[in-house]
C-alpha positions as CSV (number, residue, x, y, z in Angstrom):
1,M,21.5,13.9,-40.2
2,I,21.0,17.3,-38.5
3,K,21.3,20.9,-39.6
4,L,21.6,23.8,-37.2
5,G,20.1,27.1,-38.1
6,E,18.2,30.1,-37.0
7,Y,14.6,31.3,-37.3
8,Q,13.6,34.8,-36.4
9,G,16.8,35.2,-34.5
10,K,16.4,32.0,-32.4
11,P,18.4,28.7,-32.8
12,V,16.7,25.7,-34.4
13,I,17.6,22.2,-35.3
14,S,16.4,20.4,-38.4
15,L,16.3,16.6,-38.6
16,V,16.7,15.6,-42.3
17,K,16.5,12.2,-44.0
18,A,18.8,13.2,-46.8
19,E,20.7,16.3,-48.0
20,D,17.9,17.2,-50.4
21,D,15.0,16.5,-48.0
22,R,12.3,19.0,-48.9
23,F,10.4,18.6,-45.6
24,P,12.8,18.5,-42.6
25,F,11.5,18.3,-39.0
26,T,12.6,21.6,-37.5
27,F,12.1,22.8,-34.0
28,G,13.6,25.1,-31.4
29,V,14.8,24.9,-27.8
30,A,11.3,24.9,-26.2
31,K,10.1,21.9,-28.3
32,A,13.5,20.2,-27.8
33,K,13.0,20.4,-24.0
34,L,9.5,19.0,-24.4
35,I,10.8,16.1,-26.5
36,L,13.5,15.4,-23.9
37,A,11.0,15.5,-21.0
38,N,8.9,12.9,-22.8
39,I,11.5,10.8,-24.5
40,E,10.4,7.6,-22.7
41,E,6.8,7.9,-23.8
42,I,8.0,8.7,-27.4
43,T,10.2,5.6,-27.3
44,K,7.2,3.5,-26.2
45,F,5.0,4.9,-28.9
46,V,7.6,4.1,-31.6
47,E,8.1,0.6,-30.2
48,A,4.4,-0.1,-30.1
49,N,3.6,1.3,-33.6
50,D,6.7,0.7,-35.7
51,K,5.7,-2.2,-37.8
52,P,8.0,-3.5,-40.5
53,A,6.9,-2.9,-44.1
């Protein structure tokens, strides 16, 4: 689930696990661009390290 908002007059996006998530992952446009530029490496990282519980 995502929530769009604003921080100090700039747009941000928050990734939340549930409506009452106390610690969402929030970032702005600059970090979003960095994530998109490195999405393949992030995908590889998750695939290599996501072990079932």
